[in-house]
Structure formats: C-alpha cells, structure tokens
N, C-alpha and C positions, 0 to 999 in steps of 0.2 A: 317584037324587038328583039333584038340582033346580039347577038352573043357577046357579053365584058371581054376586050382582049386581055390579055395574061398579062402585067407588070414585070416593064423590062429592069431589067436586068441593074444594080449600079454600079458605075464606074467604079475601081480604084483610083486613092488620092495621089495625085502626083506627089505629094512629099512621101521624102523617104523613110521609110519603117526604122528604129532605132533599136539597139536590142538589150532587151533588160539587162543591166549585170549580173553574173551568176555569181552565188558564195558557192566557192571550193572549200572542201579540206581536204589536204595529201594525207594520208597515211604509213606510206611507203617511203622510202631512202629516192627509190628508185620514179619517184613522179615526179620529185621534187629536183631531181636531174634533169628530170625532161621540159619542167617548166623554165629551166635555163634558159632555151632556147627560142621561149615565147618572143612574140611581135611587142605583147603591153607594158610598159614600161612600170605599175603595179602589179604584175604575176612577179614581172623580174625584184621588185626590191623587195616581196615577199619569197617570195623562195628564196634569194641569198640569207638573206634575217633567219627563215628556216633551218640552212645549211650550215650556218652561222650557230644557232640554238645546238644541232647534233652535232657539229666535232667537240665545242665543249665538252663532252662527254667523257670523252674517251681519246685513245690513242688507235680502240678497235673502231670504231665509226668512221677517226681518219680514212687511215686504211678500204673501210669499206667504200669512199666515199669516194677513191680515188678510180678503183674499181668502178665503181658504175661511171665513170667515165664523167667526174665534176671536174676537174683540173680545167682543160681547154675551154669549155663556157666562161666558169669566174674567170680566166684569165684575161678572155674578152673584154669578160664587161667590166673590167679596172680600167678598162677608157672609153665607158658607153660618156653617154653625152648626158643623161639625167645623174644630178648633183648625187642623192637617193641611191640611184643603181650603183653606182662607185664606190659609195662607202662604205656598205649592204654589200657589196662584193668583196673590198682591201678584208674589212672586218673579217671572212669567213674563209678569205686566201691566207690572211695570217696567221688565226690559226690552227689551218690545214698544215702551216711549211714550218709548224714544232716539232713535225712529224720524222724520221727521221725517211724513209719509204716514203713520204709527199716530196720531198726536199729531191730523192732525185729523180723520183719525176719534173718534177717546177726543171730541172738542168734541162730534162731533155724538150721542155716548151720555148725555152730562152724569155722567158717573161720579166726578167731583169730590164730590160730596157723601159719596158712600159711600168713599172713599178718607180723606176730615175724621173721619168718623165714626167711623173704625177706626186715629184716631191719642189716643184715650181714655188715662189711666193703665191701665184695667186690662185692656186688649191687651199682647198676647204680645211682649217688646221686638225678634223678630226682626219681626215684622209691620209694629209702627213702621222698622224700621230700610227697609222695601219701599215702603211707602209713603211714608216722605220721600224717598226717592234716586224715585216715580213723580208725587209733586206737584211737585219740582227740577228733572222733565224737563219735565215741562209750566209749568210757572211761566217760561219763555223767549219764551213766547203770550201775545200783548196780554189776549184773552181769560178766556185762562184765569187767568191774576192776577187779573182784576177780578170769576171764578168765586170765585177763593179767598176774596177780600177781602169777595166779596158771601154768604158762607157759613161769615163767619166760622174760618177758615183761621188766622189769624196768630194768636192764642191758644196755641190748640194748643203747633204750632211753638215758642211762646217756651218754651212749656214744658216741649217735648223738648229744652232745651239742656241741662237739668239729665240728661239721661240718663246713665245710666251708659255705655251703647255710644257708643264714641267717631265711627262710623258714622252711626246715627243724631241724635249730634249734627253732626258733616259734613253730611250731606246736608240738614238742621234750616236749615243758618248759610247753606247754600244756596240754598235757598228762597227765608228772610228777605231774601238778598240781590237776585234779583231781584224781590223784591216792592216793596221801596223804592226804585229807581229810576223807582216810576209813580205814586209820591206823595209827597208833601212835612209827611204826616201823620207825630208822630211815631209809637214800637214803642207797647203793653199798657206799663202803668204796670209794674215790677220789671224791665222786658226790656230795658232799654239795663243794669243790674247785673247781666242772665243773660249779658250778654256779657263783662262786665268780668269774670267768675268764668271763662268757656273762657281768656281769658288768660292765665289760671297752668296751663291742662292740661300737663301732657307731654307728650301725644301731639303728634306734631306736626302731622299733616294737618291737625286742629280750628284748631293753634294758625295754623296761614298760612293758614286757611280765616277768620278771627275777626273781621279787619279788614273786607273786603269789605261786611258791612252795613251796614257804616261808610262810607258815601260818604255825597259832598258835599251831598247831600240831607238827609243827618238827622247832619250833626256838628254842631251848633249844641244838641247834646246835650251836648258837650266840655264847654262854657260853664258848666253850669249841675252838672257830676261835678267834683267837688274835690277827693275822695280816692284820687284814682289807684293804681292801684299802681305799679309801679316797673315791673317787668315787664310791667307791658301797656302802659307808655305808647308805645314803638316801635313796637308793633302796632298800639295802638290807630291811632297817625300812620301806618301805609301808605301812607295813600289818597293822601298829598302826595308821590306819588312825581312825581305828570305838574303839568305846568306852570296849569294851567285849577281843576284843583282846590285848588293851591295860593292862586290868584288867592279860591277863593271860602273859604273858611280864613284868609286876611288882610282880606279885608273884610266875613268877622265876628271880627273881634281877633284870631283863631284864633293869629296868630303872637307877639302881643302876651303873650298864656296861656305858650306855649311858650317866649315866653326868660324869664318865669316859674321857667319850671322850671327852665332850663337857671342862672342866678343862684342856684339853693336852696341856700341853706348851710349846710354841715352837715351835706352828705344827697349824699353821690357816688351811688351808685346813682340817684338820678336826675337826677342830672344828665350823666351820663355816659350813659344814655338817652334825654335829653332834645339831647343833640348828638351822638348819632346818627343821629334824625331830621333832622335840619338836614343830617347825610350824605347821609342818602340824599337827601332833596328837591334837594342839592346834584347829583343827577347829572343834571339838564336845563343848559343853557343860561340856557332862559326863570330857569329858580327860584334859580337865582344871584344872576343881576342882579338881582328883587328881595329876596335876602337881602342883596344891596351892599349892596341901598336901605333897611335897616335898620338899618347898623356891627354886620354879626352879625360879621364882623375883629373887631373890638377884647373882641369878647364870649370869641372862643374863643383872643385873645392873652391875655387876662386867666387862663381856663381851663389856660394851659399851668403855671400858676405853682403849680396849687395845690399842695398836695402831695397828690396822691392819685394813686397808676400808674392805674383805672380813667377817673381825668376824663382826666390825660392825655392816656390815649392814645387815649381817644373826639377828643379835641382834635387830637390827629395828624391822625386820621383825617378830620374835620371840614375840616384846613387846608390836604390834598391835595386834598380835591372843591373844594374853593372857587377855591383857586390857578388851576385853569384856565379861572377869568373877570377879565381883563386885569388892571382895575380894581381885581382883591382882593386882588392879587401885589401891586399896589402898594401898597395898604393895608399888605397881611402887613410890607413892610418899613420903609415908614414906622412905624411901631407897633413897631418894634424885635421882630417876632414871630422871629424868621431870627434870631437866637441864644434865643430861648429853647428852638428847638427842638435848636440844636446843643448844646447843655447838658442836653437828655434821651438825646442818646447815650450819655449814658455813665452811663447808669441802671444799674440792677441786670438790672430787668427786661427782658426779654427778647422778649415783646411792644411792649411798650413803644418799644424798639430799631428793629423791623421800623415800627412806625408812626414811626416818627422820621424813620427813612435814608426808607421812602413819602414826606412829609412837606415831605423837601430836595429829594427828585427835581423838582419843577416852580417851585419858587420861584425868582428872579432869583440868577443864577451868583456876581457880584460879593457878592452879601445874603451866598450862604456862605462864601465865602473871606475875606469880612470879619467874617467871627463865627470864622474858625479852623476851620473845617469839616472843612476839606483835611484835614488830615490823622488829625483824629477816625474821617473817612468812612474813609478807608484803614486803619486797623487795624480795621474793619467786615468788610473783605475778609479779613482769615481769621478771619470769625465760621463755625459750624457749620447759622446759618439762612439756606436757600436763597435764602428771602423776602428776607434782611435786607444780603447778599451781591447780593442782582441788583440791591438799591432803592440802595446805595450804589455799585455797577455806575454805575448809569442818573444815581446822580447830577453821579459824578466825569469821564464822558462831558459830560454841559451842563457841567460846569465848565469842561472843558478843551479849548474852542470857541474859547476866550479865553487867549489867547496868554499874559498875567501869570500867570495863573491857570493855564496848563499846566506851566509854567514849575515851580509853587509846588508842585503835583499833584507832580509826575516827582522833584521834593527831597521826597518822604516817599516813597516805593520801591512805588510806586502799578507798575510796572512787575512786581517778582519779585513780588507779591500777587494780579494780572492769570496770569499764566503759570500759577497751578493752576487756576484758576477758569477756565481754558480745555479744562482738563481732567474741567469737572465733564458730571454727566449729569444737571441740570437743564438744560428747555430757558432759562429765560427768564433763568439766569446764564448763560446761552451766548449771547444774544441779548442781553442790557445790559454784558457782559465785551468780547466782540470787538465791538461799537462803540465802546467807552470803548478800546482797544488802538488802531483806525484811526486817535480824532484823536488820541491822545495821540501816534501813531507820526510826526507831524509835524514832532515835531522831532526832530537827528540825534544824540541824547544818548538819548531814547527809544526812535529803534533799535537800537542799540547796547547797548542794552540788555539788551533784548527777545534779543537773539542771545546776548549770553552768560549771559539767564536758561535756557535751552533754552528760549526761546521759541515758534518757530518751528516746529520740529514739531511739536506739538499744537495748533499755526497752520494747517496746514498735510495737518492729520488731519482737522480741521472739513471739510475738500473732500469729505468718503465723508459726511456728513450727511445727511438724509431732510429736514429741516425749515432749510421758504426762509428764512427770514427770518436765522437762523444761518448761513446759506452765504452769505449773500448779503453780511451782515459781513464775514465768515472773509475772503473776494475785496476786499472792501474795504479792506481791514487790509491782505491781502498787493500791494495796489495803492500802498498809500502805503509801505512796506516797501520794496521793489524799487524806490528810489530809490536805493539803498544796493548797489553790487556785492557787494561780500560778503552778505551780510541774502540777499541776491537768487540764489548761491550757493549757499548752505544750504542757502533753500525749493528749491531744484530739486533737490540732494540728495536731499530727501526725497517727488520724487515729483512738485512745484507741475505743472512744465508737462507733464505724462504726467495727473493728474485734470483739470486745469481747460481743457486739449482734449475730455478725457472728458460731462464734465460740458458743453460747448459747442457736443459732437457728437449731445447731448439737446436730444430736441423738451422733456420736462415741465423740464429741471434746468439749460439754459443762460439764462445770461441775461447783459443791457447790461455786469450785474455782473464775469460772470466772466468773458464777453470783457476788457474793460478789465485785470482782473486779470492775467491772460494777454498782454498788448498792453506791461505794464507791463514784467512780467516780461520779455521779450525784448527791450524796449526797452533796460532794466539791460543788458544785453552786447547790442552789434553783432555779433559772433563766432560767441553764436549766433543767433542770428534768424535771420542771413544762415545759419548752417548749417542749420534748420529747416525755412525760410521760403522762403531762394531769392529773402528781394529785401529790398534796403536801399534804404526811399522819400529823397526828397528832403531830404524833414528829418532823415534819419536820416546823420546826420557821423560820419563813422571819423573816429575820434581814434587818440591814439598806445595799441602794444599791442593793435590788430584782426590781425587774424587766421583765414584760412580756413582752416578742418579741411574741408572738403570736408562731405557732405552722411552721408558715415559720425556723425557729432557727433550722440548722440545725449541727454545729459547738459549740465548746464548744467556743465563746468569752465575752467580757466584755465588760461595758457601759457607755466607753470609747471610745470601738470604735463607738459605735451608735452614741456617742454623734457626729462625725465630722462627720455624716456623714446630708444632708439635709435632710429637713420634705421629707416624703416619702409618696405614697400615699398609701391608703392597712392601712391593722393591726395596733394602733400605738404601741408604747413604753410607756410601764408607769413605775416610778419610785418612791418608797416610799421610803424617809431621813429623818429622825429627828435629830432636833438640835445639835449640843451637841460643845464643848467646841477645840475648834481646836489649832496649836501654826502657827505659821505664815510657818515654814517652809509643814506648813498639806496644807493650804491656799496653798501656791501659787503649792503644789501637786495637787489642786481641780478644777483648770485652765485648761482646752486646749483650743487652737487657736480651732474655727469655720474656717470650708471655705469660710464665708468673711473675714478673717484675723481677728474676734474680738475677746478678752480672755470670756469665757463661763464658769462658774462657776456652779458648783455641788449647787447649790441655798439646803438652808436648809427649808422642805416643813414647813411651820408657821400653815398654816391651819391643818393640820396634827397632830401635836401637837393642838392646840385648840380640835379637835377630842378624844382628848388620853385623853386629861386631863378633857376631861366629861368627858370619860369614866367609870376614873379611881371614879372620885367623887359620879358618878350615876348608876355604877353599879357593882360594886367589892361590896358595903355594903348590895345591894340582896342577902340574904343567899338559894334560893331556884335557882336551872340551869338553870329549865323554863321561871321560868322569867329575870333570867341574858341576857339570848338567844333573847329574843322576845324583850331587851330593846334595848339591841346593834342592833339589825335589824333596828328597829324604829328605834333609832339615826343616824349607814348605811344609814336608808331613805334616811332620810330628809335633810342627807349631798349633798346625788347624787338629787336629785328635788326632793324627795314622792315618794307616792304611785301612781304606772298610773294602768287605768284601761288595761283591758288586748284588749280591741274591739282598744284603741287606744296608743296603744304602736308605731303603726305605724310614733305614728306625733310625737316621744321623737327628738329633732334633735341634738341628741348625737358624729352624725359626725361632722356639722357644729360645733357643740360645740371646738371636739377637733383639730376639722381643724384653728382653728382661735387658738387655745393656743402653736398646732407646730410654729405657723407661731411667732407666740409674743414672742417666746422662743428660733425661730431657728433650733432647734432642737425637731430631735423625744423623744428625752428623755422627759414626762411628768410628775412632780409631781403629786401625784395621789390627793393629797389636794388639787390641783386645779382645779379639776372636779365635778363640780353642777348640768350637765344635765349627766348621766350615765345610762346602763341597766345592765344586769344580769352580766359581763363579768367584767365591774366596782366596783359595789359595793359588789360581791364575793369575788373581790382580797379586798377591803377596809375591807370590815367583817374575814376576815383572817387575814393580818394586824394587828388588832384594840384585836380582842379574841386572840394572842399571843402576847401580848402589857400585857394583864391586865390578867393573865393567865388562860385563857379556852379552854376550847380543842377542836379543828374541824377538818376541813378538806379543802382540796380549790379545786374542779373538772374538767374540762372544758370537753363541749362537745361541739355539732356544732352549726353551724352556732351564733358565739360569747355568745353562755352561756357556764354559769360558774352555778356553785352554793357548798354549804356548807355541808357535813355533820357530825351533832350531836349524841352519845349516850348520853341518859337518859334514867331513870329509870323510870318504868310505878308504880305510887300508889306515897302515901307518907313518903317521904320519912325520914323525923323528928319519925314518928311512928314504924321506919323498917318497912314496908307495901309494903314497891315497891318488886317486883318481882329480884330475882337470876341474871336475865341480863338482862342486857340494850337494850333496840331496838336503832335502825341507825333511825335517821329521817335529812331532807329535810329543809334549814333555808328559809322560804319567802322571799325577800326581795325587792319587785319588786309591784307585787298586793295590798294583802291584809299581810303588812312586819311585823314580828312579827309568826306569823304563820307559822306551825308547820307539812310539809307536807310526809308522808311516799313512798318512792325511788317507783317510775314504771322508767320501760325501755321506756316508752312513751316520756316523757322527754329529749330522747337522740337524741330524732326527730323532735324536736319541730322549726316550718322553721323561717327565718330571716322574716318576712312581709318585712320590708324597700328594703329590694334584689329584691323581688320575686313580692315583689306590683311593679315594675320596670320593672320588667318584663313581667306583664301583668296575673298574676293570682288571681284567685279568690283571694281576704284577709279575705272573708267570709270562706272560705273553711278553713285557718288558723287559725281561732276563734275559727272556732267547733274541729277541732283539741285542742287545748288551753284546752276552758272548759272541753271537756270531762277529759283531762288528769286532769282537778283539782278536774273534780265527781268521778275519779277511784284512786284519791290517798285523802286518809281521813283524815281528820283534826282535829289537837290536839289540842287545846286554852288552 
C-alpha cells in the first residue's frame, strides 16, 4: 500500500474579515484629547461628551484641556457632518468658553465664523442652544464682539429670539446685550419688535433677561414704538434703575413719554404698569430728585382717586418710594395726598390696603393724624396679612413720636392690639410692633394698659429671639416700661433680669440696648438693685419703702411679700420709712394680714424721723464737706451703739438684738430706726439714708461677711481758697471704730472676716484681729 498523502491546507474565505468592536475606557484627559482626532464617529461623540463632563468640574480642568490641545479639534468638530458629534462638540466648547484663558485661546483660532454658520434655521435646536451660549461667553470680549459684527452674527441672533427653546432665547438676548453696548447702531429691522414679543413670554428667565438689550444706547427706539403691550412696559423700562440711564432717557424725551402712559385714560393696565416703572426708578435718590423736578407727585395724587384698584395700588407703591425724598414728602402733604391714601385703607382689596399702609409709613405723622388715620391703622393691627400689620405698626410708631398724636393713638386701643402682635411669628411684625410699644410706653397710661392687657410676658419672651433688631426693640420697650414699679416687678417675675443678664454675658447678643434695659429694671427698684449688685451709686437715692433683703434675693419682690412671712433665720430685712400724711384709704392699703391673722401695719419710723431732724439741724449748717461727713458718721455711730474697738467687735450682740425685734414685730421687716445695736451693714445703710435726705452724696457698697460701707468724693485742700485739686478723691467713711475718719479704699476691706461666725467655728480670733489692724495700717487716715 502506498503512503497516504497530506491533507491540503484550507484556503481562506474570500469575504473580508470584520474587526470586532473593542470596549475602551480612557482614564486620563490626554488620552481622551487624542481620541478627538479619531476617524470613527462613535469615538468622536463619546470623546466630546467626556470632555464636556470633565470641563464642567471646574476652571482648572478647562485650562488643563487647553494645554493638552483640545481646542483645535473641538473647533473642527463643530462643523462635523455627524449631528451627534456636532452637538457634543458644541456642548464641550460652550462650557470651556466661560473661562478667560479659553476665550483668549479661541480668539487666535478664529472660531466665531463657524459658530455663526451653525445658527441657521436648518440646524438642530440643541446646537442652537450651545452655539448661542458659546457666543454669549465670547461676546464679553471687545475683539470677539467686533468679529461677531463683521461676520453678520446679529441677524441670526435676532432671528433666534423667536425660538421655542427658552435657553436659546436667553443666550441670544445675552449676546445681543453685550453687542449693543459697543455700538450705537440699531438692531436689524424687526429686531426691536421681536424683543417686544419676548416680553410677553411666560418663561421667567427670558422675561428677566429681555430688557437688558434695551440699554440707554438703544432707548431711542422706544420713542418710535407706539403700540407697546401693557405687560411689556415695566420690563422695557427696567433700564431706568440707575440714575445715569434715567438721565439719558430724560434727555431723549423718555420721561415725557412715560408720563403719557401714566395719564392714559380708560387703560388701567397700562397706567398701573407705567406707575410701577416710576416706583422702580424711585429706588435711587438721584432718580427721586429728577422725578420730583418733573412734578410726578401731582400725577400720583391724581391716580389715588382713580376708581381702579390696580392703579391705586401702584400709585401707593410709588408714593412710598418717592416719600424718601423730603421735598416729595412735603409735596404729597401740600397736595392733600395723605387723606387720599388714608381713604384707601377702608378698601376691600387686601393688596390695596397693604400698599396704602406701606405708603403711610413714611409721610409726615401729623398729616396722617389730621386725616384720621390713627383709628383706622389701629384696626389694621388686627388684620391677617403680616405685611399690612407690620406697615400699620410702623406708621403708628412714627406717629407716636409726637405727644399729642401718641395720646390719640392710645385712645383708640393701640396697646391691646399690639399685645397680640408681640406673639407673632413674622419677624417684620415683631420689629415694628416692639418699636411701636417702645414709643407708646413713654405715656404712663400706655404702661398701665400694657400691664393690664398681659403684654409684658410676650415682651419678655422676645428676649429669647435670635433676631437682633427684634431683641433691640424689645430691650428698648423694657427700658421704657421699667419706669413703673408694678411693670418692673411683673417683668422680673417673668425672668427679665435673668435673661438680660445672660444676653449681656454673650459676646454676640449683648449690646447697649440690653445693658440699658437691665440697668433700668434695677433702677426701678433700688432694693433689688442693691441685693443683686451690692452697690448703690451716688445717683441712687433711697426712698420710702427701701429694704435690704441681703444677697439671697434672686427675683424682684415687694415688701408686702416679705411682711406675710414669719420671722426667718439668717440675714434680716431692714426698712426705713419716714412719717408722712396719709388718708384713710392709704392706711387701709398699708395693712396686711400676718400669718397669725393679726393686721400688720407698715409703721412710721419715728426714731428715724428724730435722726433725720437732728441731721438737718446739726449737719446742713456746716460749710465744709469733710466736717459734714464726720458729723453724720458720728451721729450714725451713736444711734447704732457707739464706737466699737476692733478687738471687741465680736462682742456686739447685734444678732440677738435683731432677733428680738423681729419676734416683737412678728415680721421680717424691721424699721432701721429701731436698731440700736448695729454693725457695718446697718450703719452704712443708715448713713446712706440720712445722707440722701440732707443732700450729701455717697454710695452704698456691700462686701463679704455682713460688711458694707459708704464711699464719698472729696477735694483735697481748702475749697474756700480754691486750693483744692482739680479731681476729687474717693474715701470710705469709718462708722464703726473711729467714727468720722476717712479711709482710702483698700482691697483688703472686701475680705475682713466675720468674727462672730468664725469664732463659733473655732477659728483663731487673734488672726482676725491682726488682719483688721493690718487693714487700718494700710489705709491712710484723713481726719
């Protein structure tokens, strides 16, 4: 058998072999930029899309793409035959064009003709969107503007104003706005009409952007366009916001044209829109002056009487805006415009009432008062519209600045209406209501009504607010209301003092308003001020009913509260009460039932009267202030048991003496004139009481361990020969050991120990004696 032959090799198929698609992932920008030069359309589309996503992430990415050479292939791809490639290329290019570095590079490539070419009607609307966006970014540059004009880019942009896509319209308008800023030439034929058509578009972004191309440089077209749509007018005239634009319009006769629209009869829609243009222009002080020179106030007053709500509402807004100009405010008053606005407060339209209350918040208060606006505005405080309530409160606050008007406003029940507004959640209502309360509360009647109506608690509650203006106004109102003791007591019951203290300790919330409110609350009750601060200034004059409750008092209380309590252990309460004439009704009010059921009467402090009479007779005739201080100190010392040696201070039976008096009176309230065994705190209180009565100036300062002292300001030298120093020196009056001596203040005085207390604790009394003796050695004596 012969050998088998080898199989012949198979010949390849004659058909062409196709390459299978290769999935590819680019991880670096450089790789994607390289793909922009591919010949395959799918890769080009995906590469452009990737460039677009990368460029959107920030300006650094856009600049890096320029360095990688992405601009040239992108500029070529915007003219690619494939629609998807063109669209993606425009998307990437428009995003990159917003960067300054990219714009500079694009100017060298001369891409603007290619972009303008793609604004043709046959092109895809998405391409229109990103092509116009690219032109809007490039048109901010002067060279690019010139290139757009040279390549006749304005006509297609005007044509695209009719595009159904709002983004195309917006981008076209933006580009046109940039173009007309460098040329006085008008838009092509029909361009102005197309802008007018856009003004009636319902898309808000195009409505806002439309007036921008109508800059003062092209405003002369408005004079030739007579059939303006009513809705277009306020937007067309949006360019009169600044004074320079209004001056240009005025020189071209634009203001006269505007007044013609305002005075158009039987066309309320056009009138109201024209008045809103005036309101817009009146936001600038320079514009208000120019409008005043055109007697715009007379026109507005006429419109207030037009029988159309929309016109009246617009006129009220213009009155408010123009009233910031003082001459215009006087004109409205002289033209009797204020009574017309007051009349509109009774209209059924909520929008008109809101505009009317706003218009009245700025004019002369007397004019509103004379027009009978006070009563109507008070009724508006009960309204449901926060803006109307806030405007009414603001107007009433302005009116209440004058006493006659203030009394009239109060007679209409303004306080009770404002109490409800103090509970509002609207910030502007709270701002204006608290301010109005602060102004009205200057009248005693208003403060009493605020107390009766329960308005003090919501007022104090506003101290918690984070709104700075509300907090300031609330503090001002509390400051004014604190002048009445009942109101001050009520506010402190609601925690006003504690909250004000917290506010003043805050670095962000504390202010001069909060500090003033706290001082006023304390000054309204010197007993509480002394208890909380331990200091009464020279100007704090002790009056009848003052009592020392010690440092344990943490809230505003009255002496009647403490009278009802049984005698307590610890620091007693002292009362100084001088004799005065009282009628039967007052005597009945001064009687309070004690816990045992026996009537307790706030007795006249006869012994204090004797001391006061003696002080007037023996001290006032003295001419030298030092002699007066020394004489009064000796008088106080004798009344309180005389001088006491430092070593024998612990032997003074003052605690037993006071306990006997409290048991005898069955009350914590002990008249200070009955105390004849007193130490530092008792003598200092008596000295301050008598000094205030006879016209001597001194302070009352509380220290530790039942210490208290009086400080006086005296000149050194002989005042009769005018040889004393220019500044007085501060001294402490010795009332205990060497009565009448004057000591220079020393910090050690604050820490002199309580001998009796520490002796009971077994502490060495000799140490205390040494400390006290050291203090007197350190304090120079002036006799």
